[in-house]
C-alpha positions in Angstrom: 30.2 -7.5 -17.1 29.1 -10.0 -19.9 27.8 -13.1 -18.3 27.5 -15.9 -21.7 25.3 -18.4 -21.0 23.9 -17.1 -17.4 21.5 -19.7 -16.2 18.1 -18.5 -14.6 16.1 -21.5 -13.0 12.2 -19.9 -12.9 9.4 -22.2 -10.7 6.1 -22.1 -12.8 3.0 -23.0 -10.2 3.0 -26.9 -9.6 -0.9 -26.1 -9.7 -0.8 -25.3 -13.6 -1.5 -28.6 -15.8 1.2 -29.1 -18.4 -1.0 -28.8 -21.1 -1.4 -25.0 -20.3 1.6 -24.3 -20.3 2.9 -21.8 -23.9 4.0 -23.9 -26.7 7.7 -24.5 -27.2 9.5 -23.7 -30.8 12.6 -26.1 -30.4 13.4 -29.6 -29.9 15.1 -31.6 -27.1 17.6 -32.8 -29.7 18.7 -29.6 -31.3 21.1 -27.6 -29.7 19.7 -24.5 -28.4 20.7 -21.2 -29.6 23.6 -18.7 -27.7 22.2 -16.3 -25.5 23.8 -14.2 -22.6 20.4 -14.8 -20.7 18.8 -18.1 -20.6 16.1 -18.0 -18.6 15.1 -21.5 -18.0 11.3 -21.8 -16.6 10.7 -25.3 -14.6 7.0 -25.9 -13.5 8.2 -28.1 -10.4 8.0 -25.6 -8.0 5.1 -23.5 -6.5 4.0 -20.0 -7.7 4.0 -16.5 -5.5 0.9 -14.3 -5.6 1.3 -10.8 -7.1 -0.8 -7.7 -6.6 -1.6 -5.5 -9.3 -1.4 -2.8 -6.4 2.3 -2.9 -7.3 1.0 -0.6 -10.0 -0.3 2.3 -7.6 0.5 5.4 -7.7 0.4 8.4 -5.0 -1.3 11.8 -5.3 -3.1 13.6 -2.8 -4.6 17.0 -5.1 -6.7 14.5 -7.3 -10.2 16.1 -6.1 -8.7 19.7 -5.6 -7.5 19.5 -9.0 -10.3 17.5 -10.5 -8.0 14.9 -11.8 -11.5 13.2 -13.0 -12.1 16.4 -15.6 -8.5 16.3 -17.3 -9.1 15.3 -20.9 -7.6 12.0 -21.4 -5.8 11.4 -18.1 -8.4 8.6 -17.1 -7.7 6.9 -20.3 -3.9 7.6 -19.8 -3.9 5.8 -16.6 -6.1 3.2 -17.1 -3.9 2.1 -20.1 -1.2 1.7 -17.6 -2.9 -0.8 -14.9 -3.6 2.3 -12.5 -4.4 0.0 -9.5 -4.5 1.7 -6.4 -4.2 5.4 -5.5 -2.6 6.5 -2.2 -4.7 9.5 -1.0 -5.1 11.7 1.9 -7.7 12.1 4.6 -6.8 15.7 5.6 -6.0 17.2 2.3 -2.3 18.0 2.6 -0.2 18.8 -0.8 3.2 19.6 -1.2 3.3 23.7 -2.3 -0.6 23.7 -2.7 -3.1 26.0 -1.0 -0.1 28.4 0.3 0.2 31.8 2.3 1.8 34.5 0.7 3.8 34.7 4.2 4.6 33.1 6.8 3.1 33.7 10.2 5.8 35.7 11.0 5.8 37.7 7.9 8.6 36.2 5.7 7.4 36.2 2.6 7.3 32.8 0.1 7.5 32.8 -3.2 8.3 29.0 -3.8 5.0 27.9 -5.6 3.2 28.7 -8.9 0.6 31.3 -9.0 -1.9 29.0 -8.9 -0.5 27.7 -5.3 -1.5 30.7 -3.5 -4.3 31.2 -1.1 -7.1 33.9 -2.0 -6.1 37.4 0.0 -7.5 37.6 3.4 -7.6 33.6 3.9 -6.8 32.9 7.3 -4.9 29.8 9.2 -8.2 28.9 10.6 -10.0 29.1 7.1 -7.6 26.7 6.0 -7.6 24.3 8.9 -11.7 24.3 8.7 -11.1 23.3 5.1 -8.8 20.7 5.7 -9.8 19.2 9.0 -11.8 15.9 9.2 -13.2 16.6 12.7 -15.1 20.0 13.3 -13.6 22.2 16.0 -16.4 24.2 17.9 -14.0 25.9 20.5 -14.9 23.4 23.0 -13.0 20.8 24.7 -13.4 16.9 22.7 -15.1 14.4 24.9 -16.2 10.7 24.2 -19.7 11.6 23.4 -18.3 14.0 20.6 -16.9 11.3 18.6 -20.1 9.8 18.2 -21.9 12.5 17.1 -22.2 12.5 13.0 -22.4 16.5 13.1 -19.0 16.6 13.9 -17.3 14.9 11.0 -16.2 16.9 7.9 -16.1 14.0 5.8 -17.1 15.8 2.0 -13.4 16.0 0.7 -12.7 12.5 1.5 -15.7 11.5 0.0 -15.1 13.4 -3.2 -11.5 11.7 -3.4 -12.8 8.2 -3.1 -15.1 9.4 -5.8 -12.2 10.4 -8.0 -10.1 7.7 -7.3 -13.2 5.2 -8.6 -13.7 7.5 -11.6 -10.6 5.9 -12.5 -10.9 2.6 -11.6 -8.3 2.6 -8.9 -8.5 1.2 -5.4 -8.0 4.1 -2.6 -5.7 3.7 0.0 -6.5 6.1 2.7 -3.7 8.0 4.9 -4.6 9.3 7.9 -2.3 11.9 7.7 -3.7 15.4 9.3 -4.5 16.2 13.3 -7.4 18.1 13.3 -7.4 21.4 15.2 -10.1 20.4 17.8 -7.8 17.1 18.5 -4.5 18.5 18.4 -2.0 19.2 21.6 -2.2 23.0 20.6 -5.1 25.0 18.8 -2.7 28.1 17.8 -1.5 27.7 14.1 1.7 29.5 13.7 3.6 28.5 10.0 7.0 28.1 9.7 7.6 26.5 6.5 6.6 28.3 2.8 6.4 24.6 1.2 4.2 23.0 3.4 1.2 25.2 4.8 0.4 22.5 7.3 3.8 22.6 9.1 1.6 24.9 11.4 2.3 23.4 15.0 -1.7 22.1 14.5 -2.0 20.1 11.9 1.7 18.1 12.1 1.2 17.7 16.4 0.1 14.7 18.2 -3.2 14.5 19.3 -4.1 16.2 23.1 -5.6 12.9 24.1 -4.6 9.2 22.0 -7.9 7.8 23.2 -10.3 10.8 22.0 -8.3 10.6 18.3 -8.3 7.0 18.4 -12.2 7.2 18.7 -12.7 9.8 15.9 -10.6 8.0 13.5 -12.7 4.7 14.4 -15.9 7.6 13.9 -14.1 8.1 10.4 -13.6 4.7 8.9 -16.8 3.6 10.4 -18.7 6.3 8.5 -16.6 6.2 5.6 -17.1 2.5 4.8 -20.9 1.8 6.2 -22.1 5.4 5.4 -23.6 8.1 7.3 -25.5 11.4 6.9 -27.6 10.1 3.7 -24.2 9.2 2.0 -23.6 5.5 1.0 -20.3 3.9 2.3 -17.2 3.9 0.1 -15.4 0.6 -0.6 -12.2 1.5 1.2 -10.1 -1.5 2.4 -6.6 0.1 3.6 -6.1 3.0 6.2 -2.5 4.2 7.0 -1.9 5.5 10.3 0.2 8.8 9.4 2.7 9.8 7.1 6.3 10.6 7.9 6.3 11.2 11.6 10.6 11.2 11.6 9.5 14.7 9.4 8.8 18.2 11.1 6.5 18.6 7.9 4.1 16.0 9.3 5.2 15.5 13.3 6.8 18.2 14.9 9.8 17.0 17.2 9.5 19.9 19.2 6.6 18.0 20.9 7.8 14.6 20.3 11.5 14.4 19.6 11.6 10.5 20.7 8.5 9.3 18.7 7.3 8.2 21.9 3.4 10.0 21.4 3.7 8.8 18.0 3.8 4.7 19.5 1.4 5.7 22.2 -1.1 7.0 19.5 -0.5 4.0 17.1 -1.1 1.9 19.8 -4.5 3.2 21.0 -5.8 3.9 17.7 -4.6 0.7 16.2 -6.6 -1.5 19.1 -9.7 0.8 18.8 -9.8 0.1 14.8 -9.2 -3.7 15.6 -12.1 -3.6 18.2 -14.3 -2.2 15.4 -13.5 -4.2 12.8 -14.0 -7.0 15.3 -17.4 -6.0 16.4 -19.2 -4.7 13.4 -21.8 -6.3 11.8 -20.7 -4.8 8.8 -19.4 -6.9 5.8 -17.3 -4.2 4.8 -15.9 -3.9 8.2 -14.6 -7.4 8.0 -12.1 -6.5 5.1 -10.5 -3.8 6.5 -6.8 -3.7 6.8 -5.0 -0.9 9.1 -1.3 -0.2 9.6 1.6 1.9 10.4 3.6 3.8 8.4 3.9 6.0 5.3 7.5 6.3 7.2 10.1 8.4 5.5 12.9 5.8 5.9 12.6 2.0 5.9 15.0 2.1 9.5 11.9 3.4 10.7 9.5 0.7 9.6 11.9 -1.9 10.8 12.3 -0.3 14.2 8.7 0.3 14.7 7.9 -3.5 13.7 10.6 -4.6 16.3 9.3 -2.3 19.0 5.7 -3.6 18.6 7.1 -7.1 18.3 8.8 -7.1 21.5 5.9 -5.4 23.3 2.4 -4.8 23.4 1.9 -6.6 19.5 -1.1 -4.7 18.3 -2.9 -6.2 15.4 -1.0 -4.3 12.5 -1.7 -5.5 8.9 0.7 -3.7 7.3 3.9 -1.3 7.3 4.4 1.3 4.9 7.8 3.3 4.1 9.0 5.3 1.5 12.2 5.8 -0.4 13.3 8.3 -3.1 16.5 7.3 -4.9 18.0 7.6 -8.2 19.6 4.0 -7.7 17.2 1.5 -8.1 19.1 -0.8 -6.1 18.6 1.7 -3.0 15.2 1.6 -2.7 15.3 -2.5 -3.5 17.9 -2.8 -0.7 15.5 -0.4 1.6 12.8 -3.3 1.0 14.5 -5.9 1.3 15.6 -5.0 4.8 12.1 -4.4 5.9 11.3 -8.2 4.5 14.1 -9.3 6.8 12.6 -7.7 9.5 9.2 -9.4 8.9 10.7 -12.5 8.4 12.2 -12.5 11.9 8.9 -11.1 13.5 6.8 -13.3 16.0 3.8 -11.4 15.3 4.0 -9.5 12.2 5.2 -12.1 9.8 1.7 -12.1 7.4 1.8 -8.2 7.6 1.9 -6.8 3.9 5.0 -4.4 2.9 3.8 -1.5 1.4 6.4 1.0 -0.5 3.5 3.9 -0.3 5.7 6.8 -1.5 8.9 6.2 -4.0 10.8 7.5 -6.8 14.0 9.5 -8.0 15.7 11.9 -5.5 13.7 14.7 -4.7 16.4 17.2 -6.6 14.9 15.5 -9.7 11.6 16.9 -9.4 12.4 20.0 -11.5 14.6 18.2 -14.1 13.4 18.4 -17.1 16.2 16.6 -19.4 16.2 13.8 -16.3 11.7 13.4 -16.9 12.4 13.1 -20.6 15.1 10.3 -20.4 15.0 6.6 -20.2 16.3 7.3 -16.4 13.0 7.2 -14.9 11.7 4.2 -17.1 14.7 2.1 -15.9 14.0 3.2 -12.4 10.4 1.9 -12.4 11.0 -1.5 -14.4 13.8 -2.3 -11.8 12.4 -1.4 -8.9 9.1 -3.1 -9.3 10.5 -6.1 -10.6 13.0 -6.7 -7.8 10.8 -5.3 -5.3 8.1 -7.9 -6.1 11.1 -10.9 -5.9 12.1 -9.1 -2.3 8.6 -9.4 -0.9 7.0 -6.0 -1.9 3.0 -6.2 -1.6 2.2 -2.7 -2.9 3.8 0.6 -4.5 2.5 3.7 -5.0 4.7 6.0 -7.3 5.2 9.9 -7.0 3.2 10.9 -9.0 1.1 10.2 -12.0 0.5 14.0 -13.3 1.8 17.0 -13.1 -0.8 19.5 -11.9 0.7 22.9 -12.6 1.4 24.3 -15.8 4.8 25.0 -14.5 7.7 22.7 -14.3 7.2 22.7 -10.5 7.1 19.0 -10.6 8.5 16.6 -13.7 7.7 13.5 -11.7 4.3 12.5 -13.6 3.7 9.4 -15.7 1.3 12.2 -17.8 2.6 16.0 -18.2 0.4 18.7 -17.3 -0.7 18.8 -20.9 -2.1 15.2 -21.2 1.5 13.4 -22.7 2.6 10.3 -21.5 6.6 10.8 -20.5 8.8 7.9 -20.8 8.2 6.6 -17.7 4.5 6.0 -18.8 5.7 3.3 -21.5 7.7 1.6 -18.8 4.3 1.0 -16.8 2.7 0.1 -20.2 4.9 -3.1 -20.0 4.6 -3.7 -16.0 0.9 -4.0 -16.5 1.4 -6.4 -19.4 3.2 -8.5 -16.8 1.6 -7.7 -13.7 -1.6 -5.8 -14.6 -4.5 -8.6 -13.9 -5.7 -10.0 -10.4 -4.3 -13.4 -9.8 -1.5 -13.1 -11.8 1.1 -15.1 -10.1 5.6 -14.2 -9.6 7.3 -17.2 -11.0 10.5 -17.6 -8.6 14.2 -17.4 -9.7 16.2 -20.4 -8.9 19.7 -19.5 -8.8 19.1 -15.5 -8.8 16.0 -15.5 -6.6 16.2 -11.8 -5.9 15.6 -11.3 -10.1 19.2 -9.6 -10.3 21.0 -10.0 -13.7 24.5 -9.0 -13.7 24.5 -7.7 -10.2 21.2 -5.7 -10.7 22.4 -3.5 -14.2 20.1 -6.4 -15.2 16.6 -7.0 -13.9 14.2 -10.2 -14.4 10.2 -10.6 -13.4 8.5 -13.7 -14.6 5.0 -14.1 -14.4 1.6 -16.5 -15.2 -1.3 -14.2 -15.8 -4.9 -16.3 -14.7 -5.2 -17.7 -18.2 -1.8 -19.5 -18.1 0.1 -17.1 -20.2 3.8 -16.6 -19.1 5.2 -13.3 -19.6 8.9 -12.2 -19.1 10.0 -8.4 -18.3 13.6 -7.9 -18.9 15.2 -4.9 -17.6 18.9 -3.8 -19.2 20.5 -0.5 -17.7 23.9 -1.5 -19.1 25.3 0.1 -21.9 25.2 -3.1 -24.3 22.5 -4.9 -25.6 22.1 -8.3 -24.0 20.6 -11.4 -26.0 17.4 -13.8 -24.2 16.2 -16.9 -24.5 13.1 -18.6 -22.7 14.1 -22.3 -22.0 10.2 -23.9 -21.0 10.2 -27.3 -19.8 13.6 -28.1 -21.5 13.0 -26.6 -24.6 13.3 -23.4 -26.3 10.5 -21.3 -26.4 9.3 -19.5 -29.5 7.4 -15.9 -27.9 4.1 -15.3 -29.2 5.1 -11.3 -29.2 8.0 -9.1 -27.9 7.4 -5.5 -26.5 10.4 -3.4 -26.7 10.8 0.3 -25.1 14.6 2.0 -25.7 13.9 5.3 -26.9 12.7 7.8 -24.8 11.2 10.1 -27.7 8.9 6.9 -29.3 6.4 4.6 -28.3 6.8 1.0 -27.6 8.0 -1.2 -30.4 5.9 -4.2 -31.3 7.4 -7.4 -32.9 7.1 -11.2 -33.6 8.9 -13.2 -31.4 11.6 -15.4 -32.4 14.1 -17.9 -30.1 16.5 -15.2 -29.4 15.4 -11.9 -28.3 17.9 -8.8 -28.4 17.4 -6.5 -25.4 18.9 -3.2 -26.3 20.9 -1.3 -23.8 18.9 0.6 -21.5 16.0 -0.9 -22.4 12.7 -2.9 -20.8 11.7 -5.9 -23.1 8.5 -8.0 -22.3 8.4 -11.3 -23.6 5.1 -12.9 -24.2 4.9 -16.4 -24.1 
């Protein structure tokens, strides 16, 4: 429904001197021009910190496929404010490093030719390549977890070096159980898409204390350095990925997730003790969290469980959402944010949407990938998610590493061409992309929704004092928008519009009333 004269009051940080505000173009006496969306920025309220990590991405194959060597890919991602990259410690990937048959001989063909392992490769070969703790066939004891020679960290270090090439901060998911520490050491592959669903890599640890000690050993060696390798700057370490799913945590061995909770409690306490007792400055900045939960509901239940019971130190909770409707994902964020607000011990924990994107059937939909839908989804989720309290977000994925259309989720396709969603991230980077940017809250529409969520708003203030307003219109009709600054109509210095998936972002001089086309994103720069 069209809502003429909609008034949005945005609070601009009171710590900002009035003279730093953008110049206004109107006068207090002249009647303001009509606009459907009137964005009134009020300098009387506080602003909120806004992290560039909202512009993060998720892709676990960066070192495996040499992303840093793909022509033009580094530049394409740096142009959209690629701030954070969720990567894996144990190297598991979707439809990569695949066997041609399951353990029982069933043929597997759901893969690109490049996905299959070389003939003669065994399960133990692949486990040795993936495991971050070396299996020598003997039981693991506490002495072993203190032995540098037992750690295989070449892969994770290569991942971190690739991320550094992109200028992205790594966010590491501790996501694979080494054979030496697993409840079972006998592989049995039962899934053609996920070769790590093998009753080893996706199992609970045989001993939570030994697993926790080994995790501390990994973190310490990576951030402080070991074996002649320098330390790598990693702050965020996530404990596991989607324990609700059999691909990552076998329910036959832990149907109630009690083993997961025990592993998490032990490991988090050991990690916190390392951070507390270490003399390394790198250790003091570490942040440890739970999740990669497949559902926001699991993040809520885990938060409530640990809040009511042993409440170990948890710096962030991470969860996933895949939905074509952006409001489904935004509502999931809001549910976890509400649980955080109600928590006694975790009110300061970060919220991380560590995987998100359209629903999975869209993964091979070439028409969808070439449309405006992914761009509108991205703009709405990030704009409204920021207002809901989201701290970090990792979109799935940013490059399609196979030439065949196995995935069509990337911001950049296999040939290095930007997809429409890349254009959306250009505008998001314009609103968010600098550290120190503040979100300007919305009075009267605190969640940033316009017209029930068919429109979305994100207003920000950059470190240099400049104000930006990102508007998303998912509706079928154009809307007019006006920015009122300190009671006067502002004249934008520049307006950037994206409304045609076949064309780049259009740039125009500002005017007092800005047209927001149907199914479009517009960044108004004051």
